[in-house]
Structures are given as structure tokens and as C-alpha cells.
N, C-alpha and C positions, 0 to 999 in steps of 0.2 A: 457555242454561245450558248447552246442550250442551259439553261438555268436549273439550279436545284432548288423545287420548290418546298418551301417551308409555311405551314400554317400556324401565322402568327395572329392568335386573336382572330379576328374577322379579316383581316390582310390575306393575299398570296404573294409570297415574295418571289415576285419572277419579273422581269422588266417587260415582259411583251404583255402579260395580264394585268400590271398595272397601268398600262399603257390603253388596254380594252376596255377595262374597268371606269377608267379615266372618260373615255368615249361612251359609255353607258350612261354615267353620272350627266353628262352634257345633255344628253338627251330627255334627262328629266328635266324638263322646264315649270312642270308645277309642283315637285317634292312628293311626289306621290311615292317615290322609292325611299327616301332619305331612311326610312327605318330599316330598309332592307341592307342585311349583310353584301360585303362582296362578291362572297360564293353564290349567294341566293341570286346575283343579278347574271353571274354566268351559268347558272344551273342548265338554262336551254340548251348552252354548248354539248351540255353531256348527253350522250344516248347510249348507255350500258347494251350488252346484247339483248336482254329483254325487251326494252324501248323499242330496238331496231328492228327483230323480229315482227314487233306488233305492225309496223308500216309496210305500206305495201311495195312490191318489189318495184313496181312501174307507177308513177302518180306525180300530176301536178303540184309542185313548191306552193304555200301558204304564202301569205305576207310577210309573218312573222320570221319563217324562215330566211325568205329573202332577205329582210332586213339583218337579222343577225349574222349571215352570208356577208352582207355591205358591212357591217359593222367590227366584223373580224377583219375582211380586206382594207379598213379605214385605217385601224389599229397597225396595220404591218405598213402603211404607208406611212402613217405619222412616226413608227420606230425610226423607218429610215431615214425621213428626212431629219429627226434629231441627230443622227450619226452623221449624216452626208451634208446637212447643209442646203441641200438641193429642195428643189419641191414637187412631189411626186402628186401624178394626177389619175386616179383611180376610173375606169372604165370597165363596166359592167355590160355584157352582150349575151342576153340569155332567151332562148326560146321558152315559151310556156311550159313545156314539158320537164324543165331542167337540166335542159343542157346548152353548154355556150363555154365564154370564157371570160376572164377577169385579166386587165391586165394591169399594171402598175407602169406608168410610163415617166420619166425626168428627161425632160428637154427633148431629145428624138431615140432617146434609149429605150428600150423597154424592158424594165428592170427586173419586172416580175411576171411571169406568163402560165396561166394556171387554165389548163382546161377543165370545165365543168361536168358532170354528169351526173344524175341522181341526186340534183341539189335538195330534192323532199327528205334526204334522209342524211342531210349535212347535218353535222356532230362528232363529237372524240369519245374515245373510252373514257377519260379520266381528265382532270384538269393538266396534269404531267403532260398527256399527249398533245391536249391543247395547244399549252406551251411551246413545247417542243415543234409541232407544225407551224407556229406563230414565228417561232426564232430563225426554223426554218428558209421561210419565205424572205426575213427578214436580211437574215446572213446572206441570202443570194442575192437580194435588191442590192445590198451594199457592196458586196465583192464586184457584182458587173458594174456600177456606178466607179469604184476605185480603178476597176481596169480600164473603162475608156471613158473617164472626166470629162473628153471635149465632147463627145457626143450627149452625155450626160446635161452637159450646162449651156449646152447649145439650145439656142430658141427660137432662132430664124430671125432674129429682129435686128434691122441695120441701123 
């Protein structure tokens, strides 16, 4: 499911990145980012070797990094919802030092379970890696939901 990324003007042609861009655009309630290109919006996700080396090995994640992490997994959840038609609930449990877990739940099924560590260093080497990682979580979630549809669609209501 990993899409090949082609830069076409200011757009990135990968389904997961398009979903992530939509989520970022939805956060801009005042129109402050209207002039920004799609790639400029996603730029904070890119941490090349130099940027990663500049970060401390141990550190507390800042609010912007936590927000980027949340929006990344929101995009994963929405991509899974579009494909399966089910509702996905993201739950983030994070220690102040950047250790924790992100789960995406559909019904009673944990569709995606990601252990988090060193969240203050959350980022990807390139847009290709960003898209591949997002696609990986989306694919895994869709596969689990299709494998266990009764669990994924069970909400416990009578």
C-alpha cells in the first residue's frame, strides 16, 4: 500500500500524506497557513541526521512535538476509517519524559498499538519515510479490522 511520492507543484501525491495535510489545514481556523505550501506544513515532521543529532538523547517532548504526533495518528485513524467505514478512536497515554503508548481502537479491537519512546525526537528522514510509516500503520489497522470484523464492529450497546 506504500504509495510512490511524486511532487506535483506544491502537492505530494501519497494518500496518507494527503490525509495528514487535510488534518493540518483543518487546524488552521484563522487562515494563517493559507499561503503555506503542503510541503511547508509537513516540514516539521522531517528530521534529517543533523537535526536529530542536535536534539538531546534524553528530553521532555515539547507541546508542538506532541501535537505533531497526535495529528500523525489522527491521520492514520481517519485513513483507516475511510477504508473500513468503521469509527476509530485514538488514545494517547504518554509520560512527561516521552514514553508511552498510542492505540487506535475500533469497537473492542485494538487496530494499531504503538509503543512510544523518545517522543521528543519524533520525526522522519524524508517525506517518503513519513508516507511509508503512515501507510504501514494504516495497512496494519485495515488488515486487523478485516480479519476480526465482529470485534471491530462490536460497541457493546444492546
